[in-house]
C-alpha positions in Angstrom: 230.9 123.3 42.6 228.2 123.8 45.3 227.6 126.7 47.6 226.8 126.1 51.3 224.9 129.0 53.0 224.7 129.9 56.6 223.0 132.6 58.6 225.6 134.9 60.2 225.2 136.0 63.8 227.2 138.9 65.2 227.0 142.3 66.9 225.6 145.5 65.5 229.1 146.9 65.1 230.1 143.9 63.0 227.1 144.4 60.8 228.1 148.0 60.3 231.6 146.8 59.3 230.1 144.4 56.7 228.1 147.3 55.3 231.3 149.3 55.0 233.0 146.5 53.2 230.1 146.2 50.8 230.2 149.9 50.1 234.0 149.6 49.4 233.4 146.7 46.9 230.8 148.8 45.2 233.2 151.7 45.0 236.0 149.6 43.4 233.6 148.0 40.9 232.2 151.3 39.8 235.7 152.8 39.5 236.8 149.9 37.3 233.7 150.5 35.1 234.7 154.2 34.8 238.3 153.2 33.9 237.0 151.0 31.1 234.6 153.7 29.8 237.4 156.3 29.7 240.1 154.1 28.2 239.8 151.9 25.1 241.2 148.4 25.1 241.1 148.1 28.9 241.3 144.4 29.8 240.8 142.2 32.8 244.4 142.5 34.0 244.2 146.3 33.7 241.2 146.3 36.1 243.0 144.0 38.5 246.0 146.4 38.6 243.7 149.4 39.0 242.3 147.8 42.2 245.8 148.0 43.7 246.1 151.6 42.7 242.8 152.4 44.4 244.1 150.8 47.6 247.1 153.1 47.6 245.0 156.2 46.9 242.1 155.6 49.3 242.7 154.3 52.9 239.2 152.8 53.2 239.9 150.7 50.1 243.3 149.5 51.5 241.4 148.2 54.6 239.7 145.6 52.5 241.5 142.4 51.8 243.5 142.3 48.5 241.6 139.2 47.2 238.3 141.0 47.9 239.5 143.9 45.9 240.4 141.6 43.0 237.0 139.9 43.2 235.4 143.4 42.9 237.4 144.1 39.8 236.4 140.7 38.4 232.7 141.6 38.9 233.3 144.7 36.8 235.0 142.7 34.1 232.2 140.1 34.1 229.6 142.7 33.2 231.9 144.1 30.5 232.6 140.6 29.1 228.8 139.9 29.0 228.3 143.1 27.1 230.9 142.1 24.5 229.4 138.6 24.2 225.9 140.0 23.5 227.3 142.3 20.9 229.2 139.4 19.1 226.1 137.2 19.3 224.0 140.1 18.0 221.4 139.6 20.8 218.2 141.4 19.8 217.3 144.5 21.9 219.6 146.0 24.5 223.0 144.5 24.8 223.5 145.2 28.5 225.9 148.0 28.6 227.7 148.0 32.0 226.2 150.4 34.5 227.2 151.9 37.8 225.7 150.1 40.8 223.7 152.3 43.3 223.5 149.6 45.9 225.7 146.7 46.9 224.7 143.4 48.5 227.8 141.3 49.0 231.5 141.2 49.6 233.6 138.3 48.4 236.9 136.8 49.6 239.1 134.2 47.9 241.6 132.0 49.7 242.7 134.7 52.2 241.1 137.3 54.5 239.1 134.7 56.5 239.7 131.8 58.9 237.4 129.0 60.0 237.3 127.9 63.6 238.4 124.2 64.3 234.8 123.1 64.7 233.8 125.1 61.6 230.9 126.7 63.4 232.3 130.2 63.2 234.4 132.3 60.8 236.7 135.2 61.4 237.5 137.8 58.8 241.0 139.1 59.3 241.2 142.2 57.2 241.2 145.7 58.6 237.4 146.3 58.1 236.8 145.0 61.6 234.2 142.4 60.8 235.7 139.9 63.2 234.2 136.6 64.3 230.7 135.6 63.1 228.8 132.6 64.3 227.4 130.3 61.5 223.8 129.0 61.9 222.7 126.3 59.4 221.9 122.6 58.9 224.8 121.7 56.6 227.9 120.2 58.3 230.8 122.1 56.9 233.3 119.7 58.6 232.4 117.1 55.8 234.6 119.1 53.5 238.3 119.9 53.7 239.2 123.6 54.0 241.3 123.3 50.8 238.1 122.6 48.9 236.7 126.0 49.8 237.6 128.3 46.9 235.7 131.5 47.9 233.7 133.0 50.8 231.0 135.6 50.3 229.0 137.7 52.8 225.5 138.5 51.5 223.2 141.1 52.9 219.5 140.4 52.6 216.3 142.0 54.1 216.2 139.4 56.9 219.9 139.5 57.9 223.4 138.5 56.8 224.5 135.2 55.3 227.9 133.6 54.7 228.3 131.5 51.6 231.1 128.9 50.9 232.0 127.9 47.4 233.1 124.2 47.7 234.8 122.3 44.9 232.9 118.9 44.9 231.1 116.8 42.4 227.3 117.1 42.4 226.3 114.4 39.9 224.0 111.5 40.9 223.2 108.3 39.1 219.6 107.2 38.4 218.2 104.2 36.6 216.6 104.9 33.3 212.8 105.1 33.2 212.2 104.9 29.4 209.8 107.8 29.6 209.7 111.1 27.7 207.6 114.1 28.5 206.8 117.5 27.1 205.8 120.5 29.3 203.7 123.4 28.3 203.8 126.2 30.9 200.9 128.6 31.3 199.1 131.1 33.5 196.0 129.1 34.2 198.0 126.0 35.2 201.7 126.1 36.1 202.4 123.5 33.5 200.6 120.7 31.6 202.5 117.7 30.5 202.1 115.5 27.4 200.3 112.8 29.4 197.5 115.3 30.4 198.6 115.9 34.0 198.7 119.5 35.1 200.1 121.3 38.1 198.2 124.3 39.6 199.7 127.7 39.5 200.4 128.8 43.1 200.3 132.6 42.3 202.4 133.5 45.4 202.6 137.2 44.5 198.8 137.5 43.8 198.0 135.9 47.2 200.3 138.2 49.1 199.5 141.4 47.0 197.2 142.8 49.6 199.8 142.4 52.3 202.4 144.0 50.1 200.2 147.0 49.5 199.7 147.4 53.2 203.5 147.5 53.8 204.0 149.9 50.9 201.4 152.3 52.3 203.3 152.3 55.6 206.5 153.2 53.8 204.9 156.1 51.9 203.5 157.5 55.2 206.9 157.7 56.9 209.1 160.7 56.7 212.0 160.4 54.2 215.3 159.7 55.9 213.8 158.7 59.2 214.6 155.5 61.1 210.9 154.5 61.0 211.0 154.7 57.2 214.0 152.4 57.1 212.2 149.9 59.3 209.2 150.1 57.1 211.3 149.5 54.0 213.0 146.6 55.6 209.6 145.0 56.5 208.5 145.4 52.9 211.7 143.9 51.7 211.3 140.9 53.9 207.8 140.3 52.5 209.1 140.4 49.0 212.0 138.0 50.0 209.5 135.6 51.4 207.5 135.5 48.1 210.7 135.1 46.1 211.7 132.1 48.2 208.3 130.5 47.9 208.4 130.8 44.2 212.0 129.4 44.0 211.2 126.5 46.3 208.1 125.6 44.3 210.2 125.5 41.0 212.9 123.4 42.6 210.5 120.7 43.9 208.6 120.3 40.6 211.8 120.4 38.5 213.4 117.6 40.6 210.3 115.4 40.5 209.9 115.8 36.7 213.6 115.1 36.0 213.6 112.0 38.3 210.6 110.5 36.6 211.6 110.9 33.0 214.7 110.3 30.8 214.0 113.2 28.4 212.2 116.4 29.3 211.2 118.9 26.6 209.9 122.4 27.2 209.5 125.6 25.3 212.4 127.9 24.7 210.5 131.0 25.8 211.9 134.5 26.0 210.3 135.7 29.1 212.0 139.1 28.7 209.9 139.7 25.6 206.7 138.2 27.0 206.6 140.6 29.9 206.4 143.5 27.5 202.7 142.7 27.4 201.6 145.0 30.3 198.3 143.1 30.7 200.0 139.9 31.5 203.4 141.0 32.8 202.6 140.6 36.5 201.1 137.2 36.0 204.1 136.0 33.9 206.6 137.2 36.5 204.5 135.6 39.3 204.5 132.2 37.5 208.3 131.9 37.6 208.8 130.1 34.3 212.5 131.0 34.1 213.2 129.6 37.6 211.5 126.4 36.6 213.5 126.1 33.4 216.9 126.8 35.1 216.2 124.1 37.7 215.2 121.6 35.0 218.5 122.2 33.3 220.4 121.9 36.6 218.8 118.7 37.7 219.1 117.3 34.2 222.9 117.6 34.5 223.1 116.5 38.1 220.9 113.4 37.6 222.1 112.5 34.1 218.9 113.3 32.3 218.3 115.1 28.9 216.6 118.4 28.8 215.6 119.9 25.4 214.3 123.4 24.7 212.2 123.6 21.5 210.9 126.4 19.4 207.5 127.4 20.8 206.1 128.6 17.5 202.7 127.1 16.6 202.8 124.5 19.4 199.3 125.6 20.5 198.0 125.9 16.9 199.2 122.7 15.3 197.1 119.5 15.8 199.2 116.9 17.7 197.4 114.1 15.8 197.4 115.2 12.1 199.6 118.3 12.2 197.0 120.7 10.6 197.1 124.3 11.8 194.0 125.2 13.8 194.1 128.9 14.6 192.7 129.8 18.0 192.7 132.8 20.3 194.0 132.8 23.9 190.4 132.5 25.2 189.9 129.2 23.3 191.0 126.6 25.8 190.0 123.4 23.8 191.7 122.1 20.7 189.2 120.6 18.2 190.3 119.3 14.8 188.3 117.8 12.0 190.5 114.7 12.2 188.6 113.9 15.5 191.3 115.1 17.9 189.8 117.0 20.8 192.1 117.9 23.7 192.8 120.6 26.1 194.7 123.4 24.5 197.7 123.0 26.8 197.7 119.2 26.6 197.8 119.5 22.8 200.8 121.9 23.0 202.7 119.6 25.4 202.4 116.7 23.0 203.7 118.9 20.1 206.6 120.0 22.3 207.5 116.4 23.1 207.2 115.3 19.4 209.5 118.2 18.4 212.1 117.2 20.9 212.1 113.6 19.8 212.4 114.5 16.1 215.3 116.8 17.0 217.2 114.4 19.3 216.6 111.2 17.2 215.1 107.8 17.9 213.7 107.5 21.4 215.8 105.1 23.5 219.2 106.0 22.0 219.5 109.4 23.7 222.3 110.4 21.3 222.2 114.1 20.7 224.0 116.1 18.0 224.5 119.7 19.2 225.1 120.8 15.5 221.8 119.2 14.3 219.4 121.5 12.5 216.0 122.1 14.2 214.7 123.8 17.3 217.2 122.4 19.8 218.5 125.1 22.1 221.9 125.1 23.7 220.8 123.2 26.8 222.5 119.8 26.1 225.5 118.1 27.6 228.6 119.2 25.8 227.3 122.7 25.0 227.0 125.8 27.2 224.6 124.1 29.6 227.2 123.6 32.3 227.9 127.3 32.3 224.2 128.0 32.7 223.7 125.5 35.5 226.7 126.7 37.5 225.1 130.1 38.0 222.0 128.8 39.7 220.9 129.6 43.2 220.8 127.3 46.1 219.3 123.8 46.1 216.6 123.1 48.7 217.6 121.1 51.7 214.2 119.5 51.7 214.5 118.1 48.2 218.1 117.0 48.4 217.7 115.4 51.8 221.2 116.6 52.9 221.1 120.3 53.6 221.5 123.6 51.8 223.6 123.4 48.7 223.8 125.0 45.3 225.9 124.9 42.1 228.3 127.7 41.6 230.5 129.1 38.9 233.9 130.1 40.4 234.1 133.0 37.9 230.9 134.5 39.0 230.6 133.5 42.7 
């Protein structure tokens, strides 16, 4: 599955109709969550039936396409199912109890409720919300795919406008020649990552570089009167600046991940829990700015797409253990050089990257065979082919047109699109 995204162009009345459809989706989802809270043993089918009842009770809900109402109930069930899974797996900390949404950002249609033009440069939404015909602006040629391959269509509202996404059922795998190389990656705050060969990539620090500009726009928001049109404009300008930083961070992670995967047969990295790391309030802003999670998810995605192996290892003592003799050399965060009495003297991150690579090799077996056992004991996380990696990869955001050379695309999970 891939997702093709286009900028939607229309009139202000059409944008208002999209906003109304998004509010209706939010209402149906929150109503389904309330039904589940008030009634025990409520299942997915019960929520789907309840969306029909809401359409009969509320005229504004009946104006929305029936498949869009079903998709809204499926969103509610996905949050409930995730909560159940976290409870069964005994995930530490909060389990993610379903909450009511205050704001909505998208409306999703399945096979009906929309119609593409013959040249596939515009789309018309045929339900009673009055969205009508929207022009599609983008670099991807949608005519390459048959209309039957399009499973779902989504309208997304962002700070810089409205976008239309198409979920297309196509194969995204590519074949590459083996390189015979393995590599370990140690992410950090000083450098974005350091590999086991000693190469390091600088940390771009997108948020830090734009922090002064963000504070300027935030001051403009605080000075405007609440509820005024000027305040809404100031909030939108602040949102566009945040969106720009987010896209820069995501694009940087994509480019590096694709280059690393293309150059190596096996890529090992730390199985970090960023959610726990950001509890350190002194480093939380820098950790979030680094974008370690984005980098990891794109490593896993390109690993599946390009037929490479990605291994997440336990990060415990990777910085303390000597990569040469294995002795534990305790050091604080301020100590940036690893010095062991065996004669090994390396940069702290370089030493950790070698340990990460060695752990991955010891877990996966002899280098060159590339035969992995998902049930093997050790530090191997569920990021291997045949495990839950495909489900993780299918929920990623769009692939860059600059690195793919073909246009805007992204993997998609039809259950969560």
